[in-house]
C-alpha atoms as an extended CHARMM CRD file, in Angstrom:
* protein
*
       127  EXT
         1         1  MET       CA            -43.5140000000      -18.8670000000       39.3600000000  PROA      1               0.0000000000
         2         2  ASP       CA            -41.7450000000      -16.2230000000       39.9880000000  PROA      2               0.0000000000
         3         3  LYS       CA            -39.7700000000      -17.4590000000       42.8910000000  PROA      3               0.0000000000
         4         4  ARG       CA            -39.4010000000      -20.4850000000       40.6520000000  PROA      4               0.0000000000
         5         5  ARG       CA            -38.3820000000      -18.1660000000       37.6960000000  PROA      5               0.0000000000
         6         6  GLY       CA            -35.6910000000      -17.0470000000       40.4000000000  PROA      6               0.0000000000
         7         7  GLU       CA            -33.6770000000      -19.6500000000       40.9450000000  PROA      7               0.0000000000
         8         8  TYR       CA            -33.8070000000      -20.9170000000       37.4320000000  PROA      8               0.0000000000
         9         9  ASP       CA            -32.0060000000      -17.6070000000       36.9230000000  PROA      9               0.0000000000
        10        10  LEU       CA            -29.3670000000      -17.6400000000       39.7220000000  PROA      10              0.0000000000
        11        11  ALA       CA            -28.6110000000      -21.2580000000       38.2810000000  PROA      11              0.0000000000
        12        12  TYR       CA            -28.2970000000      -19.8760000000       34.2010000000  PROA      12              0.0000000000
        13        13  GLY       CA            -26.1650000000      -16.6610000000       35.8390000000  PROA      13              0.0000000000
        14        14  CYS       CA            -23.9750000000      -18.6360000000       37.3520000000  PROA      14              0.0000000000
        15        15  PHE       CA            -23.1900000000      -21.1110000000       34.6180000000  PROA      15              0.0000000000
        16        16  LEU       CA            -22.5580000000      -17.7930000000       32.9710000000  PROA      16              0.0000000000
        17        17  VAL       CA            -20.1270000000      -15.8800000000       35.0780000000  PROA      17              0.0000000000
        18        18  CYS       CA            -18.2440000000      -19.2820000000       35.1670000000  PROA      18              0.0000000000
        19        19  GLY       CA            -18.1040000000      -19.0230000000       30.2670000000  PROA      19              0.0000000000
        20        20  LEU       CA            -17.0440000000      -14.9640000000       30.6360000000  PROA      20              0.0000000000
        21        21  ALA       CA            -14.6300000000      -16.3150000000       33.3200000000  PROA      21              0.0000000000
        22        22  ALA       CA            -13.3010000000      -18.7900000000       30.9930000000  PROA      22              0.0000000000
        23        23  LEU       CA            -14.0270000000      -16.6610000000       27.8870000000  PROA      23              0.0000000000
        24        24  LEU       CA            -11.5180000000      -13.3510000000       30.0510000000  PROA      24              0.0000000000
        25        25  GLY       CA             -9.3970000000      -16.2560000000       31.2060000000  PROA      25              0.0000000000
        26        26  SER       CA             -8.6490000000      -16.8420000000       27.3770000000  PROA      26              0.0000000000
        27        27  LEU       CA             -8.1980000000      -13.3790000000       26.7630000000  PROA      27              0.0000000000
        28        28  MET       CA             -6.2520000000      -12.2310000000       28.9970000000  PROA      28              0.0000000000
        29        29  GLU       CA             -2.9110000000      -15.2430000000       27.6450000000  PROA      29              0.0000000000
        30        30  ALA       CA             -3.2510000000      -14.0260000000       24.6780000000  PROA      30              0.0000000000
        31        31  VAL       CA             -2.6560000000      -10.6770000000       25.1550000000  PROA      31              0.0000000000
        32        32  PRO       CA              1.2520000000      -10.2320000000       25.5070000000  PROA      32              0.0000000000
        33        33  LYS       CA              2.8810000000       -8.6580000000       28.0850000000  PROA      33              0.0000000000
        34        34  ASP       CA              5.9360000000       -8.7050000000       30.8140000000  PROA      34              0.0000000000
        35        35  ALA       CA              6.4190000000      -10.9870000000       33.6380000000  PROA      35              0.0000000000
        36        36  GLY       CA              5.4890000000       -8.1610000000       36.4070000000  PROA      36              0.0000000000
        37        37  THR       CA              2.7520000000       -7.4810000000       33.9080000000  PROA      37              0.0000000000
        38        38  ALA       CA              1.6360000000      -11.2710000000       33.8830000000  PROA      38              0.0000000000
        39        39  ALA       CA              2.0070000000      -11.4390000000       37.6680000000  PROA      39              0.0000000000
        40        40  LEU       CA              0.1470000000       -8.6730000000       38.7330000000  PROA      40              0.0000000000
        41        41  LEU       CA             -2.8080000000       -9.3870000000       37.0070000000  PROA      41              0.0000000000
        42        42  GLY       CA             -2.0890000000      -13.4780000000       38.1230000000  PROA      42              0.0000000000
        43        43  PHE       CA             -2.6510000000      -12.3260000000       42.2150000000  PROA      43              0.0000000000
        44        44  LEU       CA             -5.6170000000       -9.3690000000       41.0410000000  PROA      44              0.0000000000
        45        45  VAL       CA             -7.8720000000      -10.8350000000       38.3440000000  PROA      45              0.0000000000
        46        46  ALA       CA             -7.0510000000      -14.2060000000       37.3620000000  PROA      46              0.0000000000
        47        47  ILE       CA             -7.0040000000      -16.0070000000       41.2100000000  PROA      47              0.0000000000
        48        48  PRO       CA            -10.0560000000      -14.1550000000       42.4850000000  PROA      48              0.0000000000
        49        49  LEU       CA            -11.5280000000      -14.7090000000       38.6660000000  PROA      49              0.0000000000
        50        50  VAL       CA            -11.1200000000      -18.1890000000       39.3700000000  PROA      50              0.0000000000
        51        51  LEU       CA            -12.4480000000      -18.6890000000       43.5210000000  PROA      51              0.0000000000
        52        52  VAL       CA            -15.7210000000      -16.8680000000       42.2230000000  PROA      52              0.0000000000
        53        53  SER       CA            -16.2420000000      -19.1150000000       38.9740000000  PROA      53              0.0000000000
        54        54  PHE       CA            -16.0970000000      -22.2070000000       40.7870000000  PROA      54              0.0000000000
        55        55  ALA       CA            -18.4190000000      -21.3110000000       44.1780000000  PROA      55              0.0000000000
        56        56  ALA       CA            -20.4960000000      -19.5930000000       40.6700000000  PROA      56              0.0000000000
        57        57  MET       CA            -20.3930000000      -24.1000000000       39.4400000000  PROA      57              0.0000000000
        58        58  VAL       CA            -20.7360000000      -25.9020000000       42.3040000000  PROA      58              0.0000000000
        59        59  VAL       CA            -24.4260000000      -23.0590000000       43.0140000000  PROA      59              0.0000000000
        60        60  GLY       CA            -24.7610000000      -23.8250000000       39.5100000000  PROA      60              0.0000000000
        61        61  THR       CA            -24.8650000000      -27.8360000000       40.0050000000  PROA      61              0.0000000000
        62        62  VAL       CA            -26.7660000000      -27.6960000000       43.1830000000  PROA      62              0.0000000000
        63        63  GLN       CA            -29.2860000000      -25.4060000000       41.4560000000  PROA      63              0.0000000000
        64        64  CYS       CA            -28.7860000000      -28.2830000000       38.3760000000  PROA      64              0.0000000000
        65        65  ILE       CA            -29.6790000000      -31.3690000000       41.1390000000  PROA      65              0.0000000000
        66        66  ARG       CA            -32.5410000000      -29.0000000000       42.6970000000  PROA      66              0.0000000000
        67        67  LEU       CA            -35.4950000000      -27.9460000000       39.7330000000  PROA      67              0.0000000000
        68        68  PRO       CA            -37.1740000000      -29.9270000000       37.7010000000  PROA      68              0.0000000000
        69        69  ASN       CA            -37.1310000000      -29.8030000000       33.6730000000  PROA      69              0.0000000000
        70        70  ARG       CA            -33.7480000000      -28.8810000000       33.5880000000  PROA      70              0.0000000000
        71        71  ARG       CA            -32.5000000000      -30.5570000000       30.6870000000  PROA      71              0.0000000000
        72        72  ARG       CA            -30.0510000000      -27.0920000000       29.4160000000  PROA      72              0.0000000000
        73        73  LEU       CA            -29.2190000000      -27.3170000000       33.5520000000  PROA      73              0.0000000000
        74        74  VAL       CA            -27.7620000000      -30.6450000000       33.2500000000  PROA      74              0.0000000000
        75        75  ILE       CA            -25.8850000000      -30.1440000000       29.4850000000  PROA      75              0.0000000000
        76        76  LEU       CA            -24.3390000000      -26.4390000000       30.9690000000  PROA      76              0.0000000000
        77        77  THR       CA            -23.7630000000      -28.6650000000       34.6590000000  PROA      77              0.0000000000
        78        78  GLY       CA            -21.8600000000      -31.4780000000       31.6440000000  PROA      78              0.0000000000
        79        79  MET       CA            -19.7320000000      -29.3590000000       29.8720000000  PROA      79              0.0000000000
        80        80  SER       CA            -19.4400000000      -27.6280000000       33.1540000000  PROA      80              0.0000000000
        81        81  VAL       CA            -17.8330000000      -31.0320000000       34.8740000000  PROA      81              0.0000000000
        82        82  LEU       CA            -15.4260000000      -32.0620000000       31.4240000000  PROA      82              0.0000000000
        83        83  PHE       CA            -14.3020000000      -28.4680000000       31.2110000000  PROA      83              0.0000000000
        84        84  VAL       CA            -12.4710000000      -28.2390000000       34.4090000000  PROA      84              0.0000000000
        85        85  VAL       CA            -11.6470000000      -32.7360000000       33.9060000000  PROA      85              0.0000000000
        86        86  ALA       CA            -10.3080000000      -31.4540000000       30.7510000000  PROA      86              0.0000000000
        87        87  LEU       CA             -7.9120000000      -28.4790000000       32.3710000000  PROA      87              0.0000000000
        88        88  VAL       CA             -7.2320000000      -30.7120000000       35.2110000000  PROA      88              0.0000000000
        89        89  THR       CA             -5.4130000000      -33.3090000000       33.5980000000  PROA      89              0.0000000000
        90        90  GLY       CA             -3.5550000000      -31.4660000000       31.8820000000  PROA      90              0.0000000000
        91        91  HSD       CA             -2.6080000000      -32.9730000000       28.0820000000  PROA      91              0.0000000000
        92        92  GLY       CA             -2.7450000000      -31.6690000000       25.3660000000  PROA      92              0.0000000000
        93        93  SER       CA             -1.2660000000      -28.7580000000       23.8010000000  PROA      93              0.0000000000
        94        94  GLU       CA             -1.7600000000      -24.6340000000       24.5540000000  PROA      94              0.0000000000
        95        95  GLY       CA             -3.8180000000      -24.4520000000       21.7140000000  PROA      95              0.0000000000
        96        96  PHE       CA             -6.2610000000      -26.9160000000       23.0160000000  PROA      96              0.0000000000
        97        97  TYR       CA             -6.1840000000      -25.7420000000       26.0180000000  PROA      97              0.0000000000
        98        98  TYR       CA             -7.6490000000      -22.1090000000       24.5960000000  PROA      98              0.0000000000
        99        99  ALA       CA             -9.4540000000      -23.9860000000       22.5460000000  PROA      99              0.0000000000
       100       100  ILE       CA            -10.9120000000      -25.6340000000       25.1680000000  PROA      100             0.0000000000
       101       101  CYS       CA            -11.9500000000      -21.9140000000       26.8330000000  PROA      101             0.0000000000
       102       102  ILE       CA            -13.0080000000      -20.3160000000       24.0170000000  PROA      102             0.0000000000
       103       103  THR       CA            -15.9690000000      -23.1340000000       23.3850000000  PROA      103             0.0000000000
       104       104  TYR       CA            -16.6640000000      -24.1150000000       27.1570000000  PROA      104             0.0000000000
       105       105  GLY       CA            -16.6480000000      -19.4900000000       27.4650000000  PROA      105             0.0000000000
       106       106  LEU       CA            -19.0140000000      -19.7430000000       24.0260000000  PROA      106             0.0000000000
       107       107  ALA       CA            -21.0620000000      -22.4930000000       23.6460000000  PROA      107             0.0000000000
       108       108  VAL       CA            -21.8650000000      -21.4320000000       28.1920000000  PROA      108             0.0000000000
       109       109  VAL       CA            -22.6070000000      -17.5620000000       26.9490000000  PROA      109             0.0000000000
       110       110  TRP       CA            -25.0140000000      -18.9690000000       24.1260000000  PROA      110             0.0000000000
       111       111  ILE       CA            -26.8560000000      -20.8550000000       26.8490000000  PROA      111             0.0000000000
       112       112  SER       CA            -27.3530000000      -18.3190000000       28.8370000000  PROA      112             0.0000000000
       113       113  GLY       CA            -28.0710000000      -15.7620000000       27.0780000000  PROA      113             0.0000000000
       114       114  ALA       CA            -30.3730000000      -17.2210000000       25.1100000000  PROA      114             0.0000000000
       115       115  TRP       CA            -32.6520000000      -18.5030000000       28.3120000000  PROA      115             0.0000000000
       116       116  PHE       CA            -32.2180000000      -15.1130000000       30.3920000000  PROA      116             0.0000000000
       117       117  LEU       CA            -33.0800000000      -13.0130000000       26.2100000000  PROA      117             0.0000000000
       118       118  ILE       CA            -35.5350000000      -15.5150000000       24.8560000000  PROA      118             0.0000000000
       119       119  LEU       CA            -36.5500000000      -18.4890000000       26.9290000000  PROA      119             0.0000000000
       120       120  ARG       CA            -37.4640000000      -16.9780000000       30.1790000000  PROA      120             0.0000000000
       121       121  ARG       CA            -39.7700000000      -14.1310000000       28.7560000000  PROA      121             0.0000000000
       122       122  ARG       CA            -41.8030000000      -17.1140000000       27.0510000000  PROA      122             0.0000000000
       123       123  GLY       CA            -42.4160000000      -18.6720000000       30.0700000000  PROA      123             0.0000000000
       124       124  VAL       CA            -40.2840000000      -22.1920000000       29.1870000000  PROA      124             0.0000000000
       125       125  ALA       CA            -40.3710000000      -23.7720000000       32.1730000000  PROA      125             0.0000000000
       126       126  ALA       CA            -36.8590000000      -23.8870000000       31.7350000000  PROA      126             0.0000000000
       127       127  SER       CA            -36.4390000000      -27.3220000000       29.9750000000  PROA      127             0.0000000000
């Protein structure tokens, strides 16, 4: 049971990284800054954050496929795929992108946080 719980922890933790990255990215965009600061933040923070978030999303999706009783993980995977598709397609205003990032980030943090703070302690399988 502990090995299985660790696998669920890894999956939920990966999606938590993705959600926090989306929230941090929207926060970085909302803060006013000059061109030099924006370039520095993009190079030192945003690019590594996107790469880590992408890797975490891949690992979380693979764990979702591997694990049984994974309804919440399927929801997180679906939300992540829709989030990436919405960002890549490029249709919409700047406010639309902020709304997507904030909504996705809050929903993922809520679901993953519920796993770590409530469901994991109760011994719920992962449904």
